[in-house]
C-alpha positions in Angstrom: 70.3 5.7 -68.5 66.8 5.8 -69.9 64.5 2.7 -69.7 63.5 1.2 -73.0 59.8 0.7 -73.9 60.2 -3.1 -73.5 61.6 -2.7 -70.0 58.8 -0.3 -69.0 56.3 -2.9 -70.2 58.0 -5.6 -68.1 58.0 -3.4 -65.0 54.3 -2.5 -65.5 53.6 -6.2 -65.8 55.6 -7.0 -62.7 53.7 -4.3 -60.8 50.6 -6.3 -61.3 52.3 -9.2 -59.5 53.8 -7.2 -56.7 53.5 -3.4 -56.2 57.1 -3.4 -54.9 60.4 -4.6 -56.3 64.0 -5.0 -55.5 66.1 -4.4 -58.6 69.5 -6.1 -58.4 72.7 -5.0 -60.0 72.9 -6.2 -63.6 70.3 -6.8 -66.3 67.9 -9.2 -64.7 64.6 -8.2 -63.1 62.8 -10.5 -60.7 59.6 -10.3 -58.6 57.3 -12.6 -56.6 53.7 -12.1 -55.5 53.0 -11.4 -51.8 51.2 -14.8 -51.7 54.4 -16.4 -53.2 52.4 -18.3 -55.9 53.8 -16.3 -58.9 57.4 -15.7 -59.6 58.6 -13.8 -62.7 62.0 -13.0 -64.2 63.1 -11.0 -67.2 66.3 -10.2 -68.9 66.3 -6.5 -70.0 68.4 -4.2 -72.2 69.7 -2.0 -69.4 72.4 -2.9 -66.9 71.6 -1.4 -63.5 74.7 -0.2 -61.6 73.5 -0.9 -58.1 70.8 -2.8 -56.1 67.9 -0.7 -55.0 64.3 -1.1 -53.9 61.1 0.6 -55.1 58.1 0.4 -52.8 55.4 1.7 -55.2 56.5 0.6 -58.7 53.4 2.2 -60.4 54.1 5.5 -58.8 57.7 5.4 -60.0 56.6 4.5 -63.6 54.0 7.2 -63.6 56.7 9.6 -62.5 58.8 8.7 -65.5 55.8 9.3 -67.7 56.0 13.0 -66.7 59.2 13.2 -68.8 59.9 12.9 -72.5 63.7 12.5 -72.6 65.0 11.8 -69.1 68.1 10.2 -67.7 68.4 8.1 -64.5 71.4 8.8 -62.2 72.1 6.1 -59.6 75.2 7.6 -58.1 73.4 8.4 -54.8 72.9 5.6 -52.2 69.5 6.7 -51.1 67.7 7.9 -54.2 67.7 7.9 -58.0 67.9 11.3 -59.8 65.5 11.7 -62.7 66.8 14.5 -64.9 65.4 16.3 -67.9 66.8 19.7 -68.9 66.3 22.0 -65.9 63.9 19.5 -64.2 65.1 17.1 -61.5 63.4 14.6 -59.3 65.1 12.8 -56.3 63.1 9.6 -56.0 64.0 7.8 -52.8 64.6 4.1 -52.5 62.7 1.9 -50.1 63.9 -0.3 -47.3 64.4 -3.8 -48.9 63.4 -5.3 -45.6 59.7 -4.3 -46.1 59.5 -5.8 -49.6 58.5 -9.4 -50.4 61.4 -10.5 -52.7 62.1 -13.7 -54.6 64.5 -16.2 -53.1 68.1 -15.8 -54.3 68.2 -19.4 -55.4 67.0 -20.0 -59.0 63.7 -21.8 -59.1 63.7 -25.1 -61.0 60.7 -27.3 -61.9 60.7 -30.5 -59.8 59.6 -32.5 -62.9 58.5 -31.9 -66.5 55.4 -33.9 -67.1 53.4 -31.9 -69.7 54.6 -29.4 -72.3 53.0 -27.4 -75.1 53.2 -24.0 -76.8 50.8 -21.2 -76.1 50.6 -18.4 -78.6 49.6 -14.8 -78.1 46.2 -15.1 -79.8 45.2 -18.2 -77.7 46.2 -16.4 -74.5 44.1 -13.4 -75.4 41.1 -15.6 -76.3 41.3 -17.3 -73.0 41.6 -14.1 -71.0 38.8 -12.5 -72.9 36.5 -15.5 -72.6 37.1 -15.7 -68.8 36.1 -12.0 -68.6 33.1 -12.3 -70.8 31.7 -15.3 -69.1 33.0 -14.4 -65.6 34.9 -17.7 -65.2 37.4 -17.9 -62.4 39.3 -21.1 -63.3 41.7 -22.2 -66.1 42.5 -25.8 -66.5 45.0 -27.6 -68.6 43.3 -30.9 -69.5 44.7 -34.0 -71.1 42.0 -36.3 -72.4 41.6 -38.6 -75.3 45.0 -37.7 -76.7 44.4 -33.9 -76.7 45.8 -31.1 -74.5 43.1 -28.4 -74.0 43.1 -25.1 -72.1 39.7 -24.7 -70.6 38.2 -21.7 -68.8 35.3 -22.5 -66.5 33.9 -22.5 -63.0 34.9 -25.7 -61.4 32.3 -25.4 -58.6 29.4 -25.0 -61.1 28.5 -28.0 -63.2 26.3 -25.9 -65.4 29.1 -23.2 -66.0 29.9 -21.9 -69.4 33.1 -23.5 -70.8 35.5 -22.0 -73.3 38.4 -24.3 -74.6 41.3 -24.2 -77.0 43.3 -27.3 -78.1 47.0 -26.7 -77.8 48.7 -30.1 -78.3 48.7 -33.9 -78.1 49.3 -36.2 -75.1 49.2 -39.8 -74.1 48.4 -39.0 -70.5 45.3 -38.0 -68.7 45.5 -35.0 -66.4 43.8 -31.9 -65.1 46.0 -29.0 -63.9 44.1 -26.2 -62.4 45.0 -22.5 -62.1 43.2 -19.4 -61.0 42.5 -17.2 -64.0 43.6 -14.1 -61.9 47.1 -15.7 -61.7 47.4 -16.5 -65.4 46.2 -12.9 -66.2 49.5 -11.7 -64.9 51.4 -13.1 -67.9 52.7 -10.5 -70.4 51.3 -10.9 -73.9 53.4 -13.1 -76.1 54.2 -16.6 -77.2 55.2 -19.1 -74.5 56.7 -22.5 -74.1 54.8 -24.1 -71.2 56.0 -26.9 -69.0 54.0 -28.3 -66.1 55.1 -30.4 -63.2 52.7 -32.8 -61.4 54.3 -31.3 -58.3 51.9 -28.4 -58.7 54.1 -25.9 -60.5 54.1 -24.5 -64.1 56.8 -22.7 -66.0 55.9 -20.2 -68.8 59.0 -19.2 -70.9 58.6 -16.4 -73.4 59.8 -17.3 -76.9 60.8 -13.7 -77.8 60.2 -11.4 -74.8 62.8 -12.8 -72.4 60.3 -13.2 -69.6 59.7 -16.3 -67.5 56.9 -17.1 -65.0 56.5 -19.8 -62.4 52.9 -20.2 -61.4 51.6 -22.5 -58.7 48.8 -24.9 -59.5 45.7 -25.4 -57.4 45.9 -28.4 -55.0 43.0 -30.2 -56.6 45.1 -30.7 -59.8 45.6 -34.4 -60.9 47.9 -36.3 -63.1 47.4 -39.9 -64.3 
């Protein structure tokens, strides 16, 4: 087995959420942040033959980058063999007990109160604006019939504000995120659904990745 470029991209993205991962048997990758406020799941091309744990995912990926045309051999219980020609690396698995892992039960939104589509360019604009203006907060605001994504500093009334309109609504609401959490989303187009129970779901339209991100407690609906 060799990991596809798309799977490598997903794993790199997941390493920004949690440096460690437990890979389950099959073709689904899942991770959760140590603070348990971000959960991500992806369906990938490869089917893994066993469950194993990697403590330092970045180290593992950097190790793969040392090879041009490798194969992964999972026949051993305690390590994966990375082979290329005469070269061989035995990369040892971690103890799953030391890794913060997602719950086995599938996460489901408690309600679906606001929905919109977020495209790649809008996401990049918001991330760039937050960086340029040093803004820590991203809010999904429903006001006067329009849904807007707003990056700002909630604690500073004179803060710079950057906003993008993404849809229409008949409700008034303000759902708040930390920009550092939304920065974990892999580039792409997403269907976004938000629950007033302080949870949002971002489902990739083409990249087979899904994120659940907790909202800040000062969010409001209605």
